[in-house]
C-alpha positions as CSV (number, residue, x, y, z in Angstrom):
1,V,83.6,195.3,75.3
2,T,82.7,196.7,78.6
3,H,86.3,196.6,79.5
4,F,87.3,198.7,76.7
5,L,84.2,201.0,77.7
6,D,85.9,201.7,81.2
7,E,88.0,204.2,79.3
8,Y,85.5,206.5,78.2
9,P,83.8,208.7,81.2
10,V,81.0,209.0,79.7
11,L,79.0,207.1,77.0
12,T,76.7,210.8,76.0
13,E,77.1,210.5,72.3
14,T,80.1,211.4,70.8
15,E,82.3,210.8,67.4
16,E,85.2,209.3,69.6
17,L,82.4,206.3,70.8
18,Q,80.5,206.1,67.4
19,R,84.2,205.4,65.9
20,F,84.7,202.7,68.9
21,C,81.8,201.4,68.1
22,R,82.6,200.9,64.3
23,N,85.8,199.8,65.0
24,F,84.7,197.1,67.6
25,G,82.2,195.9,65.1
26,A,83.8,195.8,61.8
27,E,82.9,192.5,61.0
28,P,79.8,192.5,58.8
29,D,77.7,190.5,60.7
30,F,78.7,191.9,64.3
31,R,76.7,194.8,65.8
32,I,77.4,196.8,69.3
33,T,74.9,199.2,69.8
34,I,75.0,201.5,73.3
35,V,71.9,202.8,74.6
36,G,71.4,205.8,77.5
37,P,68.6,204.7,80.4
38,D,65.5,206.8,78.0
39,G,65.9,204.0,75.4
40,V,67.8,206.8,73.6
41,V,70.7,205.2,70.9
42,T,74.3,207.2,71.6
43,A,76.3,205.2,69.8
44,D,75.9,202.1,67.2
45,S,78.4,200.0,64.9
46,N,76.0,200.2,62.0
47,A,74.4,203.3,61.8
48,Y,73.8,206.9,62.6
49,P,72.4,207.4,66.0
50,A,70.5,210.4,65.5
51,A,68.4,208.5,62.5
52,M,67.7,205.5,65.0
53,E,64.5,205.0,66.6
54,N,63.9,204.7,70.6
55,H,64.8,201.4,71.8
56,L,63.1,201.3,75.2
57,N,60.6,199.3,73.9
58,R,63.4,196.9,72.8
59,P,62.7,193.3,75.1
60,E,65.9,192.9,75.7
61,I,66.6,196.4,76.6
62,S,63.8,197.0,78.9
63,A,65.5,193.5,80.4
64,A,69.2,194.8,80.7
65,L,67.9,198.4,82.2
66,Q,66.2,195.9,84.8
67,G,69.5,194.9,85.5
68,R,69.6,191.2,83.5
69,E,71.5,190.6,81.0
70,T,69.2,189.1,78.2
71,S,69.7,187.1,74.8
72,I,67.6,187.0,72.3
73,I,66.5,186.0,68.5
74,R,64.7,188.3,66.6
75,Y,64.3,190.5,63.0
76,S,66.1,193.8,62.7
77,D,63.6,196.9,60.9
78,T,67.7,198.7,60.8
79,L,68.6,195.8,59.3
80,G,66.1,193.7,57.8
81,R,67.4,190.5,59.3
82,R,67.6,187.6,62.2
83,L,69.8,188.8,64.9
84,V,70.4,187.2,68.1
85,Y,70.9,190.2,70.7
86,Y,72.8,190.3,73.5
87,A,71.8,192.4,76.1
88,V,73.8,194.2,79.6
89,P,73.6,196.9,82.1
90,Y,76.3,198.5,81.9
91,R,77.1,202.4,84.2
92,G,72.8,202.7,83.6
93,Y,73.0,201.9,80.0
94,V,72.7,199.1,78.4
95,V,75.6,197.9,76.0
96,R,74.2,195.2,73.3
97,L,75.8,193.0,70.5
98,A,74.3,191.1,67.8
99,V,75.2,189.0,65.4
100,T,73.4,187.2,62.7
101,V,71.7,184.1,62.8
102,E,74.0,182.5,59.7
103,Y,76.8,183.5,61.7
104,V,76.0,181.9,64.8
105,D,74.8,178.8,62.4
106,V,78.6,178.8,60.8
107,G,80.0,179.0,64.6
108,S,78.0,177.0,66.1
109,R,78.6,174.3,63.1
110,E,82.8,175.1,63.7
111,I,82.3,174.3,67.7
112,V,80.3,171.1,66.7
113,L,83.1,170.2,64.0
114,L,85.7,170.8,66.9
115,I,83.9,168.6,69.0
116,L,83.6,166.1,67.2
117,L,86.9,166.6,66.0
118,G,87.8,166.5,70.2
119,A,85.4,163.4,70.1
120,V,86.8,161.2,67.5
121,V,90.6,161.9,69.0
122,L,89.5,161.0,72.7
123,L,87.4,158.3,71.2
124,A,90.8,156.4,69.6
125,F,92.5,157.6,72.8
126,A,90.3,155.5,74.9
127,L,89.8,153.1,72.9
128,A,93.8,152.5,72.9
129,V,94.0,152.9,76.6
130,A,91.1,150.3,76.7
131,T,92.4,147.6,73.8
132,L,96.3,148.5,76.2
133,V,93.9,147.2,79.5
134,S,92.2,144.7,77.6
135,N,95.1,143.3,76.5
136,R,96.6,143.2,79.3
137,I,93.8,141.5,81.2
138,I,91.6,139.3,78.3
139,L,95.3,137.7,77.4
140,P,96.6,136.3,79.8
141,L,92.7,135.4,80.6
142,S,92.7,133.2,76.9
143,R,95.9,131.9,77.9
144,L,94.5,130.3,81.6
145,E,91.6,129.1,78.9
146,E,93.6,127.5,76.7
147,A,95.5,126.0,79.7
148,S,92.8,124.8,81.3
149,A,91.1,122.9,78.2
150,E,94.4,121.0,77.8
151,Y,94.6,120.0,81.6
152,A,91.2,118.8,81.1
153,R,92.9,116.6,78.0
154,G,94.6,115.2,80.7
155,R,98.2,117.4,78.9
156,L,99.2,118.6,82.6
157,D,103.0,119.6,81.3
158,V,101.4,122.4,79.2
159,P,104.2,125.4,80.0
160,F,101.8,128.7,81.0
161,D,105.0,132.0,81.4
162,T,102.7,134.9,82.3
163,H,105.2,137.0,83.6
164,R,104.9,140.0,81.3
165,Y,101.0,139.6,83.0
166,P,100.1,141.8,85.9
167,R,101.0,140.4,89.1
168,E,97.6,139.2,90.0
169,F,97.1,137.1,86.5
170,T,100.8,136.1,87.6
171,R,99.9,134.8,91.0
172,L,97.0,132.9,89.5
173,A,98.8,131.7,86.8
174,S,101.8,129.9,89.0
175,A,98.0,129.2,91.0
176,F,97.3,126.6,88.1
177,S,100.9,125.4,87.5
178,A,100.8,124.4,91.1
179,M,97.6,122.7,90.8
180,A,98.9,120.7,87.6
181,S,102.2,119.6,88.8
182,S,99.7,118.2,92.0
183,L,97.1,116.8,90.1
184,K,100.0,115.3,87.5
185,E,102.0,113.2,91.0
186,K,98.4,112.4,92.2
187,I,97.0,111.1,88.4
188,G,101.4,109.3,88.5
189,A,100.7,108.1,92.0
190,L,97.0,106.9,91.1
191,N,98.2,105.3,88.0
192,D,101.1,103.1,89.5
193,Q,98.4,102.0,91.8
194,N,96.6,100.8,89.3
195,R,99.3,98.8,87.6
196,E,100.0,97.6,91.1
197,T,96.5,96.3,91.3
198,E,96.3,95.2,87.8
199,A,99.7,93.0,88.4
200,I,98.3,91.8,92.1
201,L,95.2,90.3,90.1
202,A,96.8,89.2,87.4
203,S,99.3,87.2,89.8
204,M,96.3,85.8,92.7
205,T,95.4,82.4,91.6
206,E,92.1,83.4,93.8
207,A,89.7,84.3,91.2
208,L,87.8,87.7,92.0
209,V,84.6,89.4,91.1
210,A,83.2,92.7,92.1
211,L,80.3,93.8,92.1
212,D,78.7,97.4,92.3
213,E,76.0,99.0,94.3
214,G,73.5,97.9,91.9
215,G,74.5,94.1,91.9
216,L,76.3,94.1,88.5
217,V,79.6,92.6,87.8
218,S,82.3,95.9,88.3
219,R,85.6,93.5,87.9
220,V,87.2,90.8,87.3
221,N,90.3,89.3,87.5
222,P,91.9,86.5,84.6
223,A,91.9,83.9,87.1
224,A,88.0,84.8,87.5
225,E,88.0,84.7,83.5
226,R,89.7,81.6,83.4
227,L,87.5,80.1,86.5
228,F,84.2,80.9,84.6
229,G,85.3,80.9,81.2
230,F,84.5,84.7,79.9
231,D,85.9,87.6,78.9
232,S,87.0,90.8,81.1
233,E,85.5,93.2,79.2
234,A,82.0,92.1,78.3
235,A,81.7,90.5,81.9
236,R,81.9,94.3,83.0
237,G,78.0,95.3,83.6
238,M,76.9,92.4,83.3
239,P,74.5,90.6,86.0
240,L,76.5,87.9,88.7
241,I,74.1,84.8,87.4
242,Q,74.5,85.2,83.9
243,L,78.1,85.2,84.4
244,V,78.5,82.3,86.3
245,R,75.4,80.3,85.9
246,N,75.5,79.1,89.6
247,T,72.6,80.0,91.4
248,D,74.0,78.6,95.0
249,I,76.8,81.4,94.4
250,V,74.3,84.1,93.4
251,D,72.9,83.7,97.1
252,F,75.5,83.4,98.9
253,A,76.7,87.4,97.2
254,F,73.5,88.5,98.2
255,G,73.1,87.3,101.2
256,R,70.5,85.5,101.0
257,G,71.1,82.3,103.7
258,D,72.8,82.6,107.1
259,G,75.0,85.3,106.2
260,E,77.9,83.9,106.1
261,K,81.4,85.0,104.8
262,E,82.6,81.9,103.6
263,R,81.1,79.0,101.8
264,M,82.1,76.0,99.7
265,I,80.7,75.8,96.3
266,E,80.8,72.9,93.9
267,L,80.5,74.1,90.0
268,R,79.5,72.0,87.8
269,T,81.7,71.9,84.4
270,G,81.3,69.5,81.6
271,E,84.9,68.0,82.1
272,R,85.4,64.5,82.7
273,E,85.4,64.8,86.7
274,G,82.2,66.5,86.7
275,C,82.1,68.5,88.7
276,R,85.1,71.6,90.5
277,W,84.6,72.7,94.1
278,I,85.2,76.5,95.2
279,L,85.8,78.0,98.6
280,A,84.3,81.1,98.0
281,R,84.6,84.8,100.7
282,L,82.3,87.2,100.3
283,S,83.1,90.9,101.7
284,S,81.8,93.8,101.9
285,V,83.7,97.1,100.7
286,G,82.7,101.3,99.4
287,S,79.3,101.9,100.9
288,G,78.7,98.9,102.5
289,R,76.4,98.0,98.9
290,E,79.5,97.1,96.9
291,R,80.6,93.3,97.4
292,L,83.8,91.3,96.3
293,L,83.7,87.9,96.0
294,V,87.0,85.5,96.4
295,F,87.3,82.2,95.0
296,H,89.6,79.7,95.7
297,D,89.8,76.9,93.4
298,V,90.6,73.4,96.0
299,T,89.2,71.0,93.5
300,T,92.5,69.4,93.8
301,L,93.2,69.4,97.4
302,K,89.6,67.8,97.6
303,R,91.2,65.4,94.7
304,L,94.2,65.0,97.2
305,E,92.6,64.8,100.6
306,R,89.9,62.1,99.0
307,I,93.4,60.1,98.1
308,R,95.3,60.6,100.9
309,K,91.7,59.3,103.0
310,D,91.4,56.3,100.2
311,F,95.6,55.8,100.4
312,V,95.7,55.6,104.5
313,A,93.0,53.2,104.1
314,N,94.3,51.2,101.7
315,V,98.0,50.7,102.9
316,S,96.1,50.0,106.7
317,H,94.3,47.3,104.8
318,E,96.8,46.4,102.9
319,L,99.4,46.1,105.6
320,K,96.7,44.5,108.3
321,T,95.5,41.7,105.8
322,P,98.8,39.9,106.3
323,I,100.2,41.1,109.5
324,T,96.6,39.5,111.1
325,S,97.1,36.2,108.8
326,I,100.2,35.8,109.9
327,Q,99.3,36.2,113.5
328,G,96.6,33.8,113.4
329,F,98.2,31.3,112.7
330,I,101.3,32.1,115.2
331,E,98.1,31.5,117.3
332,T,97.5,28.6,115.7
333,L,100.4,27.1,116.1
334,K,101.1,27.9,119.6
335,E,97.8,26.3,120.5
336,G,98.9,22.5,119.3
337,A,99.1,23.1,115.5
338,L,103.0,22.4,115.9
339,E,102.4,18.7,117.1
340,D,101.1,18.2,113.6
341,P,104.3,18.2,111.2
342,R,102.3,18.4,108.3
343,A,99.8,21.3,109.6
344,A,102.5,23.0,110.7
345,R,104.4,23.2,107.3
346,R,101.5,24.0,105.7
347,F,100.9,27.1,107.5
348,L,104.6,28.1,108.0
349,D,104.5,28.2,103.9
350,I,101.5,30.6,104.2
351,M,103.0,33.0,106.8
352,D,105.9,33.3,104.4
353,Q,104.1,34.5,101.9
354,Q,102.2,36.7,103.5
355,S,105.3,38.0,105.3
356,T,107.2,38.2,101.6
357,R,104.0,40.3,100.1
358,L,104.3,42.3,103.7
359,T,108.0,42.7,102.9
360,A,107.3,43.6,99.0
361,I,104.3,46.1,100.0
362,I,107.0,47.9,102.2
363,D,110.2,47.9,99.4
364,D,107.7,49.7,97.4
365,L,106.5,52.2,99.8
366,L,110.2,52.5,100.7
367,A,110.1,52.9,96.5
368,I,108.0,55.5,96.2
369,S,109.2,57.7,98.9
370,R,112.6,57.7,97.4
371,L,111.4,58.5,94.4
372,E,109.4,61.1,96.0
373,Q,112.3,63.0,97.4
374,E,114.4,62.3,93.8
375,E,111.6,64.4,91.8
376,T,112.8,67.4,94.4
377,G,116.7,67.4,93.4
378,A,118.1,65.4,90.4
379,I,118.6,61.5,90.6
380,Q,121.5,60.1,88.4
381,K,121.2,60.2,84.6
382,E,123.1,58.7,81.9
383,R,123.1,58.2,77.8
384,A,122.3,54.5,77.0
385,D,121.0,52.6,74.5
386,A,117.4,52.5,74.2
387,G,117.5,48.5,72.4
388,Q,119.3,47.5,75.5
389,L,117.3,48.9,77.9
390,L,114.3,47.2,76.5
391,S,115.7,43.8,75.8
392,G,116.9,44.0,79.4
393,V,113.2,44.1,80.3
394,A,112.1,41.4,77.8
395,L,114.7,39.5,79.6
396,L,113.8,40.1,83.1
397,C,109.4,39.2,82.0
398,A,110.3,36.4,80.3
399,E,109.5,33.6,82.5
400,G,106.7,34.9,83.2
401,A,105.6,35.8,80.4
402,K,107.3,31.8,79.3
403,K,104.4,30.6,81.8
404,K,101.0,32.6,80.4
405,R,102.1,31.9,76.9
406,T,102.6,35.4,76.1
407,S,105.2,36.9,73.8
408,V,106.9,40.5,74.4
409,D,108.3,42.1,71.2
410,I,110.4,44.4,71.1
411,E,109.8,47.7,68.6
412,C,113.1,50.4,68.7
413,P,115.0,51.8,65.7
414,E,118.1,51.2,65.1
415,G,120.8,53.4,67.2
416,L,117.9,55.2,69.4
417,S,119.5,56.4,72.9
418,G,118.3,59.2,75.9
419,V,120.0,60.8,78.7
420,F,118.1,58.5,82.1
421,N,118.5,56.9,85.0
422,P,118.6,52.7,83.5
423,G,117.8,51.2,86.3
424,L,114.5,53.6,87.7
425,M,114.1,53.3,84.1
426,E,113.7,49.4,83.5
427,Q,112.0,49.0,87.1
428,A,108.8,51.7,85.3
429,L,109.1,49.1,82.4
430,V,109.5,45.7,84.2
431,N,106.6,47.0,86.3
432,L,104.0,47.8,82.6
433,V,104.9,44.8,81.5
434,Q,104.3,42.2,84.1
435,N,101.3,43.8,84.7
436,A,100.4,43.5,80.8
437,V,101.2,40.0,80.9
438,K,99.5,39.1,84.7
439,Y,96.2,40.6,83.3
440,S,95.9,39.7,80.2
441,P,95.0,35.6,78.6
442,E,96.9,33.2,77.7
443,G,98.6,33.6,74.0
444,S,98.5,37.2,74.7
445,R,101.3,38.9,72.7
446,V,102.8,42.9,74.8
447,T,105.2,45.2,72.6
448,L,107.4,46.7,74.4
449,R,108.2,50.0,71.4
450,A,110.8,52.9,72.1
451,E,110.6,56.2,69.8
452,T,110.5,59.6,70.1
453,A,108.1,62.7,69.3
454,E,107.8,66.3,69.3
455,A,105.7,68.2,71.7
456,G,102.2,67.7,71.6
457,G,103.4,65.0,68.4
458,A,102.3,61.2,68.4
459,E,101.9,58.8,71.5
460,A,100.8,55.2,71.5
461,A,98.6,55.1,69.2
462,E,97.2,51.4,70.3
463,P,94.1,50.9,70.9
464,E,92.9,53.8,68.9
465,G,89.5,56.1,69.5
466,T,90.3,56.7,73.1
467,E,91.9,59.8,75.0
468,P,94.9,59.8,77.2
469,E,94.9,59.7,81.1
470,S,98.2,60.9,81.9
471,A,100.5,61.7,85.1
472,G,103.1,63.8,85.9
473,K,104.4,67.2,84.2
474,P,105.2,68.6,80.4
475,V,108.2,67.0,78.9
476,S,110.7,69.2,77.0
477,E,109.8,70.0,72.8
478,R,111.2,66.5,72.0
479,S,110.6,63.5,74.4
480,L,111.9,59.8,74.6
481,L,108.7,57.7,74.5
482,F,108.6,54.4,76.1
483,T,105.3,51.9,75.2
484,V,104.1,49.0,76.9
485,A,100.9,47.8,74.9
486,D,98.7,44.6,75.2
487,N,95.6,42.9,73.7
488,G,93.9,41.9,76.6
489,P,90.9,43.4,78.6
490,G,91.2,46.9,78.8
491,I,90.6,49.4,81.5
492,P,86.6,50.8,82.1
493,E,87.4,54.6,81.0
494,R,85.9,55.5,84.8
495,Y,89.0,54.1,86.2
496,L,91.4,55.9,84.1
497,E,91.8,58.8,85.8
498,R,92.7,56.5,89.4
499,I,94.7,53.8,88.6
500,F,98.2,55.8,89.2
501,E,97.0,56.7,93.0
502,R,99.0,53.9,95.5
503,F,96.9,51.2,96.6
504,Y,94.2,51.6,93.8
505,R,92.7,48.8,92.2
506,I,90.2,47.9,89.6
507,D,89.8,44.6,90.9
508,K,91.3,44.0,94.7
509,G,90.5,40.5,95.0
510,R,91.7,39.6,91.3
511,S,94.6,42.2,92.5
512,R,95.4,40.4,95.5
513,D,95.2,36.5,94.0
514,L,98.0,37.6,91.0
515,G,100.7,39.0,93.5
516,G,99.7,42.4,93.1
517,T,100.7,45.5,95.9
518,G,98.2,48.5,94.1
519,L,101.6,50.3,94.1
520,G,103.6,49.7,90.8
521,L,101.7,52.3,88.2
522,S,102.3,54.4,91.3
523,I,105.9,53.9,91.0
524,V,105.8,54.1,87.2
525,R,104.7,57.5,87.6
526,H,107.1,59.1,90.3
527,I,109.9,57.5,87.9
528,A,108.5,59.6,85.2
529,L,108.1,62.7,87.5
530,A,111.6,62.0,88.3
531,H,112.9,62.3,84.8
532,G,110.9,65.3,84.2
533,G,108.5,63.9,82.6
534,T,104.7,61.7,82.2
535,V,103.0,58.6,82.3
536,S,99.6,58.1,79.9
537,V,97.1,56.1,79.2
538,R,95.0,54.9,76.3
539,S,92.5,52.1,77.0
540,R,89.4,50.5,75.4
541,E,87.7,48.6,77.2
542,G,87.7,44.3,75.8
543,E,90.1,46.1,73.6
544,G,94.0,46.2,75.6
545,C,95.1,49.0,76.8
546,A,99.0,50.7,76.1
547,F,101.3,52.7,78.9
548,T,103.2,55.3,77.7
549,V,106.6,56.8,79.6
550,S,107.7,60.4,78.4
551,I,110.6,61.6,79.5
552,P,112.8,64.6,77.8
553,L,115.4,62.7,75.2
554,E,118.8,64.6,76.7
555,G,117.5,64.5,80.5
């Protein structure tokens, strides 16, 4: 308004100024008034100045005359309505604008609507921008979360591609992928090591028991399952004493003693031999409170050591006896017995018997040595008739059997044959028949039988009610059985496990009197082994016994 008033040099009441005000305030709700410094109205858009009262007492006018721009809402006597007044000083005058309150309210509402509309548009734009930005942040994070969950489940090969995401997330994804690849390689290496460890533990002949820091079983191998008779899964978390049921092992494992790292322990069993010997070794692993027990079953070594000692003692005794006898008679002859022909003759006969016995022992030892070598090689075999073999054995033993009035009966199916060494098998059966004749009373009956059987099938069936004691290796699925059975005194059960040892005698004095060397059954065992078979015995004291040589039917 003041810009347009600059065209008027004076602001006194004139028609032209009044016309300006009327034109400028043509809106019905808009009013413009020009007031002089004395409060007299010089122009007004809604009334004639001459009819208007002095405005000096109007608050907005007073304030404007004092040089302040002022706005106020009050009742207009002229228009009879509430107006909003705005007054500014101008060239010594006051220019006042006035609008009705309703006009201001309408304008305010429009402004508010415009502001709301702008706010809505701005909010929509902000939401769109925020959604776009959040998608670029949240989506890769969600993918990272999903990938992490898959990694936690062990699926380390889940792809994670974020090339369309921001560079920072691409680097993070690359780090995740590298971590997954590294974990996959390490887990694969650990799995390979575990498989190797399991294979090593499974192939160990030594029993292994691992104890955790609390002294409970944490791991065992199959050899330990067989040694102590338990299941590996059930053993985990079990106290050691409940597993092995042996206080010596527990004391050794927890250092209740001299703190030794190795101990020989006797393990009682319910088997016929009564106990097993195990060599226990103890070592610490991890933090030092974890323990590793390794048990080596040396029962066989102990038994072989006992056999070796017995063999050395027996062979020394067996060889020393005839040699001592021969030396004694030689000294006797040197001292003058040669002058007595009858005494010299008797001494020479005894020396001949002892030298013959010594030769028999040496021959049998050489035979066993040769058979032991043939066990690792291939003996000469051929297809031979079992009936002819039994007939030849009976013929060779006929003279001895006749002296004791003992019958040797043959039982063999017609046409039965097998692949074996006829000479060695004849030697084995002759030894068994001679023993049966030798140790049975006069008028006894010896049965010489040949038959076939499936693996695990029938063996010598007499006498009944006793378990067989065998020596040798398992045979093939179909076997050829040679059985020598008698009705003599039998063998006490406590001797059965040792009768195939060299020089082992049940009645040492009686055996020597009958001319035995103590090597016959050991030779039979080695002949069976040389054929890839076994020899077993069934016996009940007072009811006779039956020896069975079992070999593969087809060699």
